[in-house]
C-alpha positions in Angstrom: 15.0 -30.1 25.4 12.4 -30.9 23.7 14.0 -34.1 22.3 14.6 -35.3 26.1 11.2 -34.5 26.7 10.3 -36.8 24.0 10.1 -34.4 20.9 6.1 -34.2 21.2 5.3 -31.6 24.3 3.1 -28.9 23.4 2.5 -26.8 26.7 3.4 -27.8 30.1 0.6 -27.3 33.1 2.2 -26.5 36.0 1.2 -26.0 40.1 1.5 -27.1 42.8 4.7 -24.5 44.2 6.4 -21.5 42.8 7.3 -21.2 39.3 10.0 -18.9 38.6 10.3 -16.7 36.0 13.8 -18.1 34.3 12.2 -21.8 34.4 9.2 -19.7 32.7 10.9 -18.2 29.6 13.0 -20.8 29.4 10.6 -23.4 28.2 8.8 -20.4 26.5 11.8 -19.4 24.5 12.4 -23.4 23.2 9.0 -23.3 22.1 7.0 -25.1 24.9 4.9 -22.3 26.8 4.3 -23.2 30.7 0.8 -22.1 32.2 0.9 -21.3 35.6 -2.5 -22.0 38.0 -3.2 -22.2 41.7 -5.6 -24.1 43.4 -6.7 -26.0 47.2 -8.7 -29.2 47.7 -11.1 -26.9 49.4 -12.1 -25.4 45.9 -12.1 -29.2 44.3 -9.3 -28.0 43.2 -9.0 -25.2 40.8 -9.0 -21.2 41.3 -7.2 -19.4 38.5 -5.4 -20.5 35.5 -3.6 -19.0 32.7 -3.8 -20.7 29.1 -3.5 -19.6 25.5 -6.1 -16.9 25.7 -4.8 -15.0 28.5 -1.4 -15.8 29.6 0.4 -13.2 32.6 4.3 -14.1 33.6 4.6 -13.9 37.5 0.8 -14.9 37.9 -1.3 -17.7 38.2 -3.9 -17.0 36.1 -7.5 -15.7 36.5 -10.3 -17.1 38.5 -12.5 -19.8 36.6 -16.0 -18.6 35.8 -18.5 -18.1 38.7 -15.7 -18.4 41.5 -15.0 -14.9 43.4 -11.6 -14.0 44.4 -10.5 -11.2 46.8 -7.8 -9.6 49.4 -8.3 -9.6 52.8 -6.9 -6.3 54.9 -4.0 -8.8 55.9 -3.5 -9.4 52.6 -4.8 -13.2 52.6 -6.8 -14.5 49.5 -10.4 -15.3 50.3 -12.5 -17.4 47.9 -15.9 -18.1 46.9 -17.5 -20.0 44.5 -20.2 -23.2 43.4 -16.5 -25.6 43.8 -16.2 -24.6 47.3 -16.1 -27.6 50.0 -19.5 -27.8 52.9 -16.7 -28.7 55.0 -14.5 -30.5 56.5 -15.8 -34.4 57.1 -16.4 -34.4 60.9 -14.5 -31.2 61.9 -17.1 -28.4 62.2 -14.5 -26.4 64.2 -12.3 -26.1 61.8 -14.7 -25.6 59.0 -15.5 -22.4 61.0 -11.6 -21.2 61.0 -11.7 -22.1 57.4 -14.6 -20.5 56.2 -16.6 -17.1 57.5 -19.9 -16.0 58.5 -20.0 -14.8 54.9 -18.7 -17.6 53.3 -15.3 -16.6 51.8 -12.9 -19.1 52.0 -9.6 -18.3 54.2 -6.7 -19.6 51.7 -3.9 -19.1 54.1 -2.6 -17.4 51.3 -0.9 -14.1 50.3 -1.6 -12.6 47.7 -2.3 -9.7 44.9 -5.0 -9.1 42.2 -4.1 -6.5 39.6 -6.2 -4.6 37.7 -6.5 -7.1 35.0 -8.3 -9.4 37.3 -4.4 -11.4 37.5 -3.8 -13.2 40.8 -0.2 -13.9 42.1 0.6 -15.7 45.0 3.5 -14.3 47.3 3.7 -16.6 50.1 1.9 -18.2 53.0 0.6 -16.1 55.7 2.2 -18.5 58.4 5.8 -17.9 56.8 5.3 -14.1 57.0 7.4 -12.6 59.7 8.8 -9.1 61.4 12.2 -8.0 62.1 13.1 -5.6 64.3 12.1 -2.6 61.8 8.7 -3.5 61.6 9.6 -4.6 58.0 7.4 -7.5 56.7 9.6 -10.1 55.2 8.1 -12.6 52.8 10.7 -15.8 53.0 9.2 -17.8 50.7 9.9 -14.9 47.9 13.5 -15.1 48.5 13.8 -18.9 48.9 12.4 -19.1 45.5 14.9 -16.9 44.5 18.2 -18.5 46.2 17.2 -21.9 45.1 17.7 -21.1 41.3 21.4 -21.3 42.3 22.7 -24.9 41.2 24.8 -25.1 44.4 21.5 -24.6 46.5 19.6 -27.8 47.4 17.3 -25.8 50.1 17.4 -22.7 52.1 15.4 -21.3 54.8 15.4 -17.7 55.5 15.0 -16.8 59.3 15.3 -13.6 61.4 12.4 -13.0 62.9 12.5 -9.8 65.1 16.1 -9.6 64.1 17.9 -6.4 62.9 19.0 -8.4 59.9 17.9 -11.6 57.9 19.9 -14.7 58.1 19.9 -18.5 56.1 20.6 -21.5 56.5 21.6 -23.8 53.2 22.1 -27.1 52.2 24.5 -28.0 49.5 23.4 -29.7 46.7 25.8 -32.4 46.8 25.9 -33.9 43.4 26.4 -30.7 41.5 29.2 -29.9 43.8 31.2 -33.0 43.6 30.8 -31.7 39.6 31.8 -28.5 40.5 35.0 -30.0 42.6 36.0 -31.9 39.3 35.9 -28.9 37.4 38.1 -27.4 39.9 40.8 -30.3 40.4 39.5 -30.3 44.1 40.3 -33.4 45.7 38.5 -34.9 48.7 34.9 -35.1 49.8 32.4 -32.5 49.8 32.0 -33.0 53.8 36.2 -32.1 53.9 35.3 -29.3 51.7 32.6 -27.1 53.3 35.1 -24.9 54.3 37.0 -24.7 51.0 38.2 -20.9 50.5 36.8 -20.9 46.4 33.4 -23.0 47.6 32.7 -20.2 50.1 33.7 -17.5 47.8 31.1 -19.2 45.0 28.9 -19.1 47.9 29.3 -15.4 48.8 28.8 -14.9 45.0 25.2 -16.9 45.1 24.6 -14.5 48.4 25.2 -11.5 47.2 23.7 -12.3 43.4 20.5 -12.3 45.4 21.4 -9.0 47.4 22.2 -6.8 44.5 18.4 -7.0 43.4 16.8 -7.0 46.8 15.8 -4.0 48.9 18.5 -3.2 52.3 15.7 -4.8 54.8 15.5 -7.8 52.8 19.1 -8.8 52.1 20.7 -12.0 53.7 23.8 -10.9 55.6 24.9 -13.8 56.9 24.2 -17.7 56.5 25.3 -21.2 57.1 26.4 -24.2 55.2 24.7 -27.7 56.0 25.4 -31.2 54.5 22.6 -32.5 55.8 20.1 -33.7 52.9 16.2 -32.4 53.8 13.8 -35.2 52.9 10.0 -35.8 53.9 11.8 -39.2 55.7 14.0 -37.4 57.9 11.3 -35.0 58.9 11.8 -31.4 57.3 10.3 -31.2 54.3 5.9 -31.9 53.6 5.0 -34.4 51.0 4.7 -31.6 48.3 8.4 -30.8 49.1 7.6 -27.9 51.0 9.9 -27.0 54.5 8.3 -27.6 57.6 9.9 -24.1 59.0 9.1 -24.6 62.4 10.7 -28.5 62.7 13.6 -26.7 60.9 13.9 -23.8 63.4 13.8 -25.8 66.2 16.5 -28.6 65.1 19.1 -25.8 63.7 17.8 -23.8 66.8 21.9 -23.4 68.3 23.0 -22.9 64.5 20.3 -19.6 63.8 21.1 -18.2 66.9 24.9 -18.3 66.4 24.1 -16.4 62.5 22.8 -13.5 64.9 25.9 -13.1 67.7 
């Protein structure tokens, strides 16, 4: 891996999306430490970081000097500091929504601050939902775990106000073609989407996640798709995050069928 990356990489700085512990430890074990950080454009843009001096896996590090952070009652990360924007250009109403009267920026991110002042980001405020029992679900946590499987390209967890959780999964078709070849399975991916062996593999992937998840956060039903989600087709943002409302509207019938 070090040779593939040119042979001279000393460290990797990561941001923009959640970093899995598997990826973190893989690169660390081959001698290339990964330092995770967190920021927003509104904070110009860095807020927290890990480095050679302080580093805690599973967190995005500690605050920059003079940057203050706290967690609101609903779990939202609030920030202050000299790098905070003055406001959104020619949008005073949006500015009032983002920065409260006490000067705190409401990030829209849900997080935790530990006793050593390390920040962990656990999800986006607008993506959190409750199931019928009243339990809060952070779907991005589950999705990031499931996407560790090479069979999965994208996944969205659904189940708001339902008794259980379901998932819509798009397949990593390039990987499945190689898997089919290894298993001497003829035909196209499309023709084999209901292949018993493929379904058994996907059941194993889902059960692998469920084994380590508490009961209310387990995936009890799922549907496989051959569709490819992209920026151009409208399901993903330019930063490759899922547009949940677009996907949920597009696959409304599929989602409803999961819970019948």
